[in-house]
Backbone as CSV, one residue per row, in Angstrom:
resi,resn,N_x,N_y,N_z,CA_x,CA_y,CA_z,C_x,C_y,C_z
1,MET,1.249,-0.999,-0.202,-0.175,-0.098,-0.134,0.901,1.184,0.244
2,THR,0.494,2.311,-0.538,1.611,3.400,-0.998,1.276,4.322,-0.073
3,LEU,2.241,5.456,0.431,2.130,6.032,1.366,0.704,7.129,1.366
4,GLU,0.529,7.406,0.231,-1.030,8.544,-0.071,-2.141,7.286,0.066
5,LEU,-2.201,6.335,-0.134,-3.284,5.536,0.358,-3.593,5.174,1.700
6,GLN,-2.124,5.269,2.390,-1.993,5.538,3.997,-2.579,6.128,4.543
7,TYR,-2.483,7.417,3.734,-2.544,8.339,4.626,-4.432,8.797,4.202
8,LEU,-4.738,8.397,3.206,-6.736,8.425,2.776,-7.246,7.673,3.900
9,VAL,-6.811,6.148,4.261,-7.144,5.695,4.732,-7.309,5.660,6.359
10,TRP,-6.178,6.129,6.511,-6.239,6.732,7.888,-6.763,8.459,8.074
11,SER,-6.812,8.495,7.333,-7.745,10.186,7.272,-9.352,9.703,7.537
12,ILE,-9.750,8.470,6.486,-11.072,8.327,6.896,-11.343,7.915,8.270
13,ILE,-10.613,7.200,8.434,-10.714,6.766,10.318,-10.955,7.684,11.021
14,LEU,-10.158,8.423,10.890,-10.231,9.825,11.861,-11.682,10.880,11.212
15,GLY,-12.133,11.009,10.282,-13.549,11.340,10.179,-14.330,10.933,10.704
16,LEU,-14.598,9.572,10.641,-15.422,8.887,11.129,-15.740,8.643,12.512
17,PHE,-14.244,8.886,13.424,-14.352,8.912,14.393,-14.522,9.900,14.858
18,GLN,-14.510,11.262,14.541,-14.941,12.615,14.808,-16.378,12.515,14.668
19,ILE,-17.373,11.705,13.245,-18.713,11.896,13.418,-19.121,11.130,14.465
20,VAL,-18.889,9.726,15.152,-19.019,9.380,16.052,-19.158,10.451,17.502
21,LEU,-18.043,10.647,17.375,-17.705,11.453,19.191,-18.220,12.588,19.151
22,GLN,-18.823,13.053,17.940,-19.433,14.417,18.027,-21.046,14.185,18.088
23,ALA,-21.476,12.684,17.695,-23.100,12.720,17.323,-23.150,12.134,19.022
24,MET,-22.473,11.475,19.556,-22.452,11.022,21.287,-22.515,11.628,22.145
25,SER,-21.551,13.140,22.021,-21.448,14.254,23.207,-22.628,15.143,22.763
26,ALA,-23.474,15.224,21.091,-24.354,16.493,20.918,-25.610,15.253,21.377
27,THR,-26.096,13.959,21.630,-27.339,12.885,22.235,-26.740,13.515,23.352
28,LYS,-25.786,13.118,23.904,-25.653,13.269,25.656,-25.813,14.746,26.149
29,VAL,-26.044,15.860,25.528,-26.305,16.960,26.070,-27.536,17.387,25.387
30,ARG,-28.348,17.072,24.494,-29.449,17.465,23.621,-30.464,16.114,24.432
31,GLY,-30.611,14.913,24.296,-31.044,13.754,24.589,-31.606,12.989,23.132
32,SER,-31.729,12.205,23.489,-32.449,10.893,21.780,-33.365,11.524,21.122
33,ALA,-33.889,12.027,22.181,-35.588,12.781,21.500,-35.308,13.496,20.337
34,TRP,-34.014,14.319,20.468,-33.174,15.479,19.516,-33.070,14.588,19.088
35,ASN,-32.209,13.416,18.763,-31.614,13.437,17.614,-32.377,12.279,16.752
36,ALA,-33.708,11.606,17.224,-34.637,11.034,16.679,-35.796,12.238,15.535
37,SER,-35.353,13.034,16.312,-36.616,14.504,15.833,-36.005,14.894,14.403
38,PRO,-37.005,15.547,13.864,-36.398,16.576,12.573,-36.007,17.491,12.375
39,ARG,-35.748,17.985,13.124,-34.860,19.178,13.947,-35.320,20.414,12.921
40,ASP,-36.388,20.343,12.812,-37.228,21.484,12.073,-37.232,23.135,12.859
41,THR,-36.737,22.867,14.127,-36.789,24.248,14.819,-35.126,24.579,15.058
42,PRO,-34.712,25.420,15.502,-33.152,25.742,14.980,-32.942,25.835,16.826
43,GLN,-32.138,25.433,17.419,-31.362,24.551,18.455,-30.178,25.948,18.812
44,GLU,-30.039,26.432,19.641,-28.569,26.991,20.251,-27.707,26.495,20.428
45,PRO,-26.389,26.514,19.622,-25.034,26.256,19.946,-24.649,25.338,21.325
46,LEU,-23.951,24.117,20.958,-23.683,23.695,21.823,-22.152,24.108,22.044
47,LYS,-22.291,24.328,23.299,-21.119,24.467,24.714,-20.346,23.997,25.259
48,GLY,-18.913,24.267,25.149,-17.942,23.407,25.658,-17.120,22.493,24.701
49,VAL,-17.415,20.858,25.498,-16.275,20.429,24.531,-17.652,19.807,23.508
50,PRO,-18.430,19.284,23.956,-19.961,19.196,22.292,-19.420,20.315,20.968
51,GLY,-20.003,21.296,21.968,-19.729,22.261,20.515,-18.261,22.498,20.239
52,ARG,-16.977,22.378,20.878,-15.991,22.268,20.354,-15.737,20.985,19.181
53,LEU,-16.458,19.711,19.592,-16.407,18.578,18.775,-16.962,18.789,17.367
54,GLU,-18.419,19.786,17.714,-18.913,19.905,16.430,-17.967,20.859,15.351
55,ARG,-17.792,22.176,16.380,-16.711,22.681,15.330,-15.411,21.876,14.490
56,ALA,-15.108,21.234,15.067,-13.999,20.152,15.081,-14.300,19.548,13.142
57,LEU,-15.840,18.941,13.850,-15.952,18.449,12.433,-16.799,19.164,11.191
58,LYS,-16.942,19.915,11.895,-17.478,21.357,10.356,-15.707,21.378,9.825
59,ASN,-14.687,21.672,10.506,-13.607,21.985,9.836,-13.167,20.821,8.977
60,PHE,-13.212,19.500,9.819,-12.907,18.408,8.617,-13.466,18.436,7.687
61,LYS,-14.632,18.556,7.594,-15.683,18.174,6.816,-14.898,19.456,5.798
62,GLU,-14.677,20.542,5.872,-14.603,21.734,4.513,-12.847,20.992,4.430
63,THR,-12.382,20.710,4.832,-10.772,20.329,4.875,-10.415,19.187,4.134
64,PHE,-11.591,17.949,4.516,-11.348,17.131,3.594,-11.071,16.722,2.088
65,PRO,-11.876,17.362,1.657,-12.013,17.612,0.039,-10.822,17.926,-0.551
66,LEU,-10.320,18.993,-0.010,-8.959,19.424,-0.388,-8.069,18.443,-0.228
67,PHE,-7.865,17.408,0.734,-7.071,16.947,1.224,-6.913,15.563,-0.078
68,LEU,-8.427,15.606,-0.098,-8.114,14.214,-1.339,-7.197,15.152,-2.825
């Protein structure tokens, strides 16, 4: 496996880990009812660690296509 392909695989694993971690922290703060809802009403931004995880995931989603 080439070095570039290894970087790609590890970055995909990192992205999946960030998605799971952010989803778990948001569900812990807002509850499972929010997680299963249609989310039509705006929510206040997350604070603390869950908010930081959400911003980190957004940053990853913005920069990952450029990395590819």
